[in-house]
C-alpha positions in Angstrom: -42.8 66.7 -86.3 -40.5 64.1 -88.2 -39.6 60.7 -86.4 -36.2 59.9 -85.6 -35.3 56.3 -84.3 -33.4 56.2 -81.1 -30.7 54.1 -82.5 -28.2 54.9 -79.9 -30.3 53.7 -77.1 -31.5 50.6 -78.9 -27.8 49.5 -79.7 -27.1 50.4 -76.0 -29.6 47.8 -75.2 -28.5 45.2 -77.6 -24.9 45.5 -76.4 -25.7 45.2 -72.5 -29.2 43.8 -72.0 -29.5 41.0 -74.2 -27.0 38.4 -72.4 -26.3 37.1 -76.0 -23.8 37.8 -78.8 -25.3 40.3 -81.1 -23.3 41.6 -84.3 -23.6 45.0 -83.4 -22.0 46.2 -86.8 -24.4 44.0 -88.7 -27.5 45.6 -86.3 -26.2 49.0 -86.7 -26.1 48.8 -90.6 -29.5 47.4 -90.8 -31.2 49.4 -88.3 -29.9 52.6 -89.9 -31.3 51.5 -93.1 -34.4 50.8 -91.8 -34.6 54.1 -89.5 -33.9 56.3 -92.9 -36.7 54.2 -94.9 -39.1 54.6 -92.0 -38.4 58.5 -91.7 -38.4 59.1 -95.2 -41.5 56.7 -96.4 -43.6 55.5 -93.5 -43.8 58.1 -90.9 -45.1 60.7 -93.4 -47.8 58.7 -93.9 -49.0 58.3 -90.4 -51.3 61.4 -89.7 -52.8 61.8 -93.3 -53.5 58.1 -93.1 -55.1 58.6 -89.8 -57.1 61.5 -91.3 -58.1 59.7 -94.4 -58.5 56.0 -93.0 -59.1 52.9 -95.1 -62.2 53.0 -97.3 -64.6 50.2 -97.9 -66.9 49.8 -101.1 -68.7 46.7 -102.1 -66.5 44.2 -100.3 -63.4 46.1 -101.4 -60.8 47.8 -99.1 -58.7 50.7 -100.1 -55.8 51.9 -97.8 -54.9 55.4 -97.5 -53.0 57.3 -100.1 -49.4 56.5 -100.3 -49.7 53.1 -98.3 -49.8 50.9 -101.5 -46.5 52.6 -102.9 -44.5 52.4 -99.4 -45.6 48.7 -99.0 -44.1 47.9 -102.4 -40.9 49.6 -101.3 -41.1 47.8 -97.9 -41.3 44.5 -99.9 -38.8 45.3 -102.5 -36.3 46.0 -99.7 -36.9 42.7 -98.0 -38.0 44.1 -94.6 -40.7 41.5 -94.1 -37.9 38.9 -94.0 -35.7 39.9 -91.5 -36.5 37.4 -88.7 -37.4 34.4 -91.2 -35.4 31.3 -92.3 -33.3 31.6 -95.1 -34.8 28.6 -96.7 -37.8 30.5 -97.4 -36.1 33.6 -98.4 -35.5 35.5 -95.2 -32.5 36.8 -93.4 -32.6 34.7 -90.3 -31.6 37.7 -88.2 -31.8 37.5 -84.2 -35.1 38.2 -82.4 -33.2 41.0 -80.7 -32.6 42.8 -83.8 -36.0 42.0 -85.2 -37.8 43.5 -81.8 -35.4 46.7 -82.6 -36.8 46.7 -86.1 -40.2 46.2 -84.8 -40.1 49.2 -82.6 -38.9 51.5 -85.4 -41.4 50.5 -87.9 -44.3 50.8 -85.4 -43.1 54.2 -84.0 -43.1 55.5 -87.7 -46.6 54.4 -88.5 -48.5 51.7 -86.1 -51.2 51.4 -88.6 -49.0 50.6 -91.7 -46.8 48.1 -89.2 -50.0 46.0 -88.3 -49.9 44.4 -91.8 -46.4 42.9 -91.6 -46.9 42.3 -87.7 -49.8 39.8 -88.5 -48.0 38.3 -91.6 -45.0 37.5 -89.1 -47.3 35.9 -86.9 -48.8 33.8 -90.0 -45.2 32.8 -90.8 -44.6 31.5 -87.3 -47.5 29.2 -87.3 -47.0 27.8 -90.6 -43.1 27.3 -90.1 -44.1 25.2 -86.9 -47.1 23.3 -88.0 -47.7 23.5 -91.6 -47.1 20.5 -94.0 -44.1 20.3 -96.2 -46.2 21.1 -99.2 -48.0 24.1 -97.1 -44.6 25.5 -96.2 -43.3 25.2 -99.8 -46.6 26.9 -101.2 -47.0 29.7 -98.8 -44.0 30.5 -96.7 -41.7 32.0 -99.6 -44.6 34.4 -100.7 -45.3 35.3 -97.1 -41.6 36.0 -96.2 -41.2 38.1 -99.4 -44.3 40.0 -98.2 -46.1 39.7 -101.6 -48.8 37.8 -99.7 -49.8 38.9 -96.3 -51.3 36.9 -93.4 -54.0 37.4 -90.9 -55.6 35.8 -87.7 -59.1 34.7 -87.5 -60.3 34.0 -83.9 -63.0 36.4 -82.7 -66.7 35.9 -83.7 -69.7 38.1 -82.8 -71.1 35.9 -80.1 -68.0 34.6 -78.5 -65.4 37.8 -78.1 -62.4 36.5 -76.3 -64.1 33.4 -75.4 -63.2 30.7 -77.9 -65.0 28.0 -76.5 -68.1 29.5 -78.2 -67.0 29.9 -81.7 -69.4 28.6 -84.5 -67.5 28.7 -87.7 -67.8 25.2 -89.5 -65.3 23.3 -91.8 -66.8 20.4 -93.6 -64.3 18.0 -95.1 -64.4 17.2 -98.6 -63.5 14.2 -100.6 -60.3 16.1 -102.2 -58.9 16.8 -98.7 -60.0 20.2 -98.4 -62.6 21.8 -96.1 -65.5 24.1 -96.9 -65.7 26.7 -94.1 -68.9 28.9 -93.3 -69.1 31.2 -90.6 -68.3 35.1 -89.7 -65.1 36.6 -88.0 -64.9 39.9 -86.8 -62.0 42.5 -85.7 -59.7 41.0 -88.6 -56.9 43.3 -89.0 -55.9 43.8 -92.5 -58.5 41.1 -93.6 -59.0 42.9 -96.9 -56.8 45.5 -98.4 -54.9 46.6 -101.8 -51.5 46.2 -100.6 -50.5 42.6 -101.7 -51.5 40.1 -104.4 -53.0 37.6 -102.0 -54.2 37.1 -98.3 -53.6 34.2 -96.3 -56.1 33.9 -93.5 -55.4 31.5 -90.6 -59.0 30.5 -89.5 -60.2 28.6 -86.4 -63.2 26.5 -87.0 -65.1 23.2 -86.0 -65.3 20.1 -87.9 -68.4 18.0 -87.8 -68.6 16.0 -84.5 -65.8 17.9 -82.9 -65.7 17.9 -79.0 -67.2 21.0 -77.4 -65.2 23.8 -76.1 -61.8 24.6 -76.9 -60.8 21.0 -77.2 -62.7 20.8 -80.6 -60.9 23.6 -82.5 -59.2 23.2 -85.5 -56.9 25.4 -87.5 -57.4 26.0 -91.3 -55.7 28.0 -94.0 -57.9 30.0 -96.3 -56.4 31.9 -99.2 -58.1 34.9 -100.6 -57.0 33.7 -104.0 -56.8 29.9 -104.8 -53.9 28.0 -106.6 -55.9 28.3 -109.9 -56.3 32.1 -109.5 -60.0 31.8 -108.7 -61.3 34.1 -105.9 -62.1 32.2 -102.7 -65.7 32.6 -101.2 -64.3 35.1 -98.4 -66.0 38.3 -98.2 -65.3 41.5 -96.4 -68.9 42.7 -95.3 -67.3 45.8 -93.7 -64.5 47.6 -91.7 -64.8 49.3 -88.3 -64.9 52.9 -87.6 -62.3 53.1 -84.9 -60.8 55.3 -82.1 -57.4 55.0 -83.4 -55.3 53.1 -85.9 -57.7 54.4 -88.3 -55.7 53.8 -91.5 -55.5 49.9 -90.8 -58.5 48.0 -92.0 -60.2 46.0 -89.0 -62.6 43.7 -91.1 -65.6 41.6 -90.6 -65.3 38.6 -92.7 -67.7 36.2 -93.9 -66.8 32.4 -95.0 -69.4 31.0 -97.0 -68.4 27.9 -98.8 -64.7 29.1 -98.7 -62.0 26.5 -99.4 -59.7 25.8 -96.6 -56.7 23.6 -95.9 -56.4 22.1 -92.6 -53.0 22.6 -90.5 -51.7 19.8 -88.4 -54.3 17.6 -86.9 -58.0 18.3 -86.3 -59.0 19.6 -82.9 -55.4 21.0 -82.2 -56.1 24.3 -83.6 -55.8 26.5 -80.4 -52.4 24.8 -79.6 -51.3 25.9 -83.1 -52.9 29.5 -83.0 -51.1 30.2 -79.6 -47.7 30.1 -81.5 -49.3 33.0 -83.9 -50.9 34.5 -80.7 -48.0 34.5 -78.5 -45.7 36.3 -81.5 -48.3 38.7 -81.7 -48.5 39.4 -78.0 -44.9 40.1 -77.9 -45.1 42.2 -80.9 -47.9 44.4 -79.4 -45.6 44.8 -76.3 -43.2 46.3 -78.8 -45.8 48.4 -80.1 -46.3 49.9 -76.6 -42.5 50.8 -76.7 -42.9 52.4 -80.1 -45.9 54.5 -79.4 -44.2 55.5 -75.9 -41.1 56.8 -77.8 -43.1 58.7 -80.7 -45.2 60.3 -77.8 -42.2 61.1 -76.0 -40.5 62.7 -79.0 -43.4 64.7 -79.8 -43.8 66.0 -76.4 -40.1 66.9 -75.5 -40.2 68.7 -79.0 -43.0 70.9 -78.1 -41.8 71.4 -74.5 -38.3 72.7 -75.8 -40.1 75.2 -78.2 -43.3 76.5 -76.2 -42.5 79.7 -74.4 -44.9 80.0 -71.4 -44.5 81.1 -67.8 -41.5 82.7 -65.8 -39.1 80.3 -64.3 -39.7 79.5 -60.5 -36.0 80.3 -59.7 -36.2 83.5 -61.4 -33.1 83.2 -63.6 -35.0 84.9 -66.5 -37.3 88.0 -66.3 -39.5 86.9 -69.3 -41.4 83.8 -70.5 -39.2 80.5 -70.9 -39.7 77.3 -72.7 -41.9 75.1 -70.6 -39.3 72.3 -70.3 -37.8 74.7 -67.7 -40.8 74.3 -65.6 -40.2 71.5 -62.8 -43.4 69.6 -63.1 -43.2 69.7 -67.0 -39.7 68.1 -66.4 -41.1 65.4 -64.1 -43.6 64.6 -66.8 -41.0 64.3 -69.4 -38.6 62.4 -67.3 -41.5 59.9 -66.4 -42.2 59.5 -70.2 -38.4 58.9 -71.2 -37.7 56.6 -68.2 -41.0 54.4 -68.7 -40.2 54.2 -72.6 -36.5 53.3 -71.9 -37.7 50.5 -69.4 -40.2 49.1 -71.4 -37.7 49.0 -74.4 -35.0 47.0 -72.2 -37.9 44.8 -71.1 -38.6 43.9 -74.5 -35.2 43.6 -75.8 -34.2 41.5 -73.0 -37.0 38.9 -73.6 -35.8 38.8 -77.3 -32.6 37.8 -76.3 -33.8 35.0 -74.1 -35.7 33.8 -77.3 -32.4 33.9 -79.0 -30.7 32.2 -76.1 -33.4 29.4 -76.3 -34.7 30.0 -72.9 -38.2 29.0 -73.5 -39.3 28.9 -70.0 -38.3 32.3 -69.1 -39.7 33.6 -72.4 -43.1 32.2 -71.8 -42.8 33.8 -68.3 -41.9 37.4 -69.7 -44.1 37.4 -72.8 -47.3 38.3 -70.6 -45.4 41.1 -69.1 -44.0 42.5 -72.3 -47.7 42.6 -73.6 -49.7 43.6 -70.6 -47.1 46.1 -68.9 -45.8 47.6 -71.9 -49.1 48.4 -73.3 -50.4 49.8 -70.2 -47.6 52.1 -70.0 -47.9 53.2 -73.7 -51.3 54.6 -72.5 -49.9 56.5 -69.6 -46.9 57.9 -71.5 -49.2 59.0 -74.3 -51.4 60.8 -71.8 -48.5 62.6 -70.2 -47.6 63.6 -73.7 -51.0 65.3 -74.0 -50.8 66.7 -70.9 -47.4 68.3 -71.6 -48.9 70.0 -74.5 -51.7 71.5 -72.2 -54.8 72.4 -74.3 -52.9 72.1 -77.6 -52.7 68.3 -76.7 -56.5 68.1 -77.2 -56.5 69.5 -80.6 -55.5 67.1 -83.3 -53.4 69.1 -85.3 -50.6 69.0 -82.8 -50.2 65.2 -83.3 -50.3 64.4 -79.5 -53.9 63.1 -79.4 -53.1 60.6 -82.4 -50.4 58.6 -80.1 -53.0 58.5 -77.2 -55.8 57.3 -79.5 -53.6 54.7 -81.0 -52.1 53.5 -77.8 -55.6 52.8 -76.6 -56.1 49.6 -78.5 -52.8 48.0 -77.2 -54.2 46.8 -73.9 -57.2 45.3 -75.7 -56.3 43.4 -78.7 -54.4 40.1 -78.9 -55.8 39.4 -75.4 -56.7 42.2 -72.9 -54.6 42.9 -69.8 -56.7 40.9 -67.7 -56.3 37.9 -70.2 -52.5 38.3 -70.1 -52.6 38.5 -66.1 -54.6 35.3 -66.1 -52.2 33.4 -68.1 -49.2 34.9 -66.0 -50.9 33.9 -62.9 -52.3 30.4 -63.7 -50.0 29.1 -66.3 -46.7 30.9 -65.6 -46.9 31.0 -61.8 -49.4 28.7 -60.0 -48.8 25.7 -62.3 -45.2 25.3 -61.4 -45.4 26.4 -58.0 -43.5 29.7 -58.3 -40.3 28.0 -60.0 -39.8 30.2 -62.7 -40.5 33.2 -60.3 -38.0 32.1 -58.0 -35.4 31.7 -60.8 -36.1 35.3 -61.8 -35.7 36.6 -58.3 -32.3 34.6 -57.9 -30.9 36.5 -61.0 -32.2 39.9 -59.6 -30.3 39.2 -56.4 -27.2 38.9 -58.4 -27.7 42.3 -59.9 -28.5 43.7 -56.4 -25.1 42.4 -55.3 -23.3 44.2 -58.1 -24.9 47.5 -57.4 -24.0 47.3 -53.6 -20.5 47.3 -54.9 -20.9 50.4 -57.1 -21.1 54.2 -56.5 -23.3 55.6 -54.0 -26.4 56.0 -56.2 -25.7 52.4 -57.5 -26.1 51.3 -53.7 -29.2 53.4 -53.5 -30.5 51.5 -56.7 -29.8 48.2 -54.8 -32.1 49.0 -52.2 -35.0 50.1 -54.5 -34.5 46.9 -56.4 -34.1 44.7 -53.3 -37.4 46.3 -52.0 -39.3 45.5 -55.3 -38.0 42.0 -55.5 -39.3 41.4 -52.0 -42.5 43.0 -52.9 -42.9 40.4 -55.9 -41.8 37.6 -53.5 -44.5 38.3 -51.1 -47.0 38.3 -53.5 -46.0 35.2 -55.2 -46.1 33.5 -51.8 -49.6 35.0 -51.0 -51.1 33.8 -54.3 -49.7 30.3 -53.9 -51.8 29.7 -50.8 -54.9 32.0 -51.1 -58.3 30.9 -52.6 -58.8 31.0 -56.7 -61.2 34.0 -56.3 -58.6 36.0 -54.5 -55.8 34.9 -56.5 -57.4 35.8 -59.7 -58.9 39.1 -58.3 -55.1 40.0 -57.8 -53.9 38.9 -61.2 -53.6 42.2 -62.9 -52.0 44.2 -60.1 -49.5 41.1 -59.9 -48.8 41.4 -63.5 -48.1 45.2 -63.1 -45.9 44.5 -60.4 -44.0 41.8 -62.1 -43.7 44.0 -65.3 -42.4 47.0 -63.2 -39.8 44.6 -61.4 -38.4 43.3 -64.4 -38.3 46.6 -66.2 -36.6 48.3 -63.2 -34.2 45.3 -63.1 -33.2 45.9 -66.6 -32.8 49.8 -65.8 -30.5 48.9 -62.7 -28.4 46.7 -65.3 -28.5 49.6 -67.7 -27.2 52.0 -64.8 -24.3 49.4 -63.9 -23.3 49.2 -67.7 -23.4 52.9 -68.3 -21.3 53.5 -65.2 -18.8 51.1 -66.5 -18.7 52.6 -69.9 -18.3 55.9 -68.3 -14.6 55.3 -67.6 -13.8 54.3 -71.2 -15.2 56.7 -73.6 -15.0 60.4 -74.1 -18.4 61.0 -75.4 -20.3 61.4 -71.8 -23.4 63.0 -72.6 -25.5 59.7 -73.6 -24.1 57.6 -70.7 -24.9 60.3 -68.0 -28.3 60.5 -69.6 -28.7 56.9 -69.1 -27.8 57.0 -65.6 -30.2 60.0 -65.0 -33.2 58.2 -66.5 -32.2 54.9 -64.8 -32.1 56.6 -61.5 -35.4 58.3 -62.0 -37.1 55.0 -63.0 -36.0 53.3 -59.8 -36.7 56.3 -57.5 -40.4 57.4 -59.1 -41.7 54.2 -60.9 -40.1 51.0 -59.4 -41.4 52.1 -55.9 -44.9 51.6 -57.0 -44.5 48.0 -56.6 -45.2 48.5 -53.0 -48.7 49.7 -54.0 -49.3 46.6 -56.2 -48.3 44.5 -53.3 -51.0 45.9 -51.1 -53.4 45.6 -54.1 -52.5 42.0 -54.8 -52.5 40.8 -51.1 -55.3 43.0 -49.5 -57.2 44.3 -52.2 -58.6 41.4 -54.0 -60.7 40.1 -51.1 -62.7 43.5 -51.1 -63.9 42.7 -54.5 -66.3 40.2 -53.2 -68.1 42.8 -51.1 -68.4 45.4 -53.9 -71.9 46.3 -54.7 -72.9 46.1 -58.5 
C-alpha cells in the first residue's frame, strides 16, 4: 500500500505538545512538501529495495535500483539541511520540525533514511567539536548532503564495550594521523549515493590510557582533499534480517589518513554528541515503523472479508475491522504509535527550549521505549493480517523485520536503561525525576477539572506517577546489583508514564479544541485514542513497578 504521512496528527502535536512556539504555517508547508516527495519518490523504493538489497563487489557497494536517483533529488531539494545552521547552508529549523520530518522520511523507507540520519549525527559532532578549518571544509558539504557521514565505534572483539577497542592512530609530522584497525556494523560505510563519505572513527594514540579514557576521535574521509582515495576499504557487507537495502559494512583502516577532532583522549565525550543525536533519531524511527505498520494493518482490516459479526448485524462475512479483537489490536497499534510520537515531539520541544537536563533524561526513553514499542506494534500488524502477515508479499513482515534492529543499534535497550538509571537518576538523587513528577501533577489537576473521562484519566495518570515514584525511591536505596537488575523495567515504566502524560495532555487539548471547531471527527478520534492508551496501556506501569521492586532480587537465584 502507499504511505500517507499523518500530517494532521503531527501538526496537532506541534501545536499542543511542544511547549514552545512553532510557526505552524511554515511547518505545514515544509512537511506537506516532504510528505509528497517521500510518497512519490522514497516510499515506492522500500519493498523493492528490501528484496534487492545492496550489492557488494570487490570493495564497492551498489545500492538498490532507484536509490541513487532518489538521493540526488533529496539533496537537490535541500532536505539534509533542515535542522542545521544557516552559516553552513542549512535551514536552521526547530528540532520539533526536524523530528516530524525524520518520522516521515523513515516511515517512507527506513533503509534509505539511515544514510541522512548518520550524516545528521556527524554534522552535530563536527559543529560542536571540530576546528574552524574542519568546519569550513566539511560542514557545508555534509549539510548539503553531497557528502555523507558515518560513525565508527564497534570492533569485532569489542561489541558495545568501547574500552576494548584496538584501532590505532599514529601521529605524523604533518599533523595528521595514520589509522590502522577494523570496524564493523558501519551503516552506509560504503555506497554509491554521494561524492564522498566522512568517517568519524574512535581510535587510540600511542601511550594513551587504557579503557575509555584513552579514546580519541578522528575524521577520516574516503576521498582526500587532493582527490586521492584514502586507505579505507570496505571488506564486506552484512546479510541482515531487516533494513536490507542499507549497507552495513566491515571497514578496514590500513594506513588511512585521519584528522584529530578536538583533544586526544576526549573522543568518547565527542562521540556521545553524535550518539545522542542518533539515539533520539532511532526513537523517531520507532514511531515511523509503528505508523507504517499501523497504516498497513488498518488498510488490510478494512478490506479483508472474513467471519460473521458477533452482534449479528449482518448475515454474511464482514470486514475484519468489525470483529472486537481486531479492533482492540488496531486501537493498541494506533494509541501506542501516537503516544510514542508525542513523547518524541515533546522531547524535541525541550531541545528547542534549551532544557538540557530534561532532554538528557528523556532521550533514553525516546530511544528505548519507542524502539521496543515499534516491535510490539509491528507484531500486532502481522497478527491482524493473520496467515497473510507471515507472507512477504503483503508487506507486514517487512516492518516487523525492520523494527527488530531498533532496540539493538545505537545502544541496546539495556544500555539505554543503565544510562537512564545510573547517570540520569541515581547520580542526581532523583532530582530530575522529581521535577518531572511535579509537572505531571499539574496535568493531573487540570484533568480533575475536566469532563468525566478526563477525571478518569487523572486517576490513571496519578496511579502511574505513583508507580514511578515508588520505583525511584526503591532504586535510590537498594544495592547496585538489584538496581541494575531493575533498569529495563524502570525505563519501560518511565517511558510509558511520559508517553501517557502526553496522551493526557492531548486529551485536554482535543477537548478544548472541540468547543471551537466544526470538524469534530479528528478531535473525537484523538480523545478516543488517548482514553484507550490510558485505560489499556498506561496501566502496565503497575506491572513494571512489581518487576522493578520485587523482580530484580530473583535474578540472583536464577539457574544458568
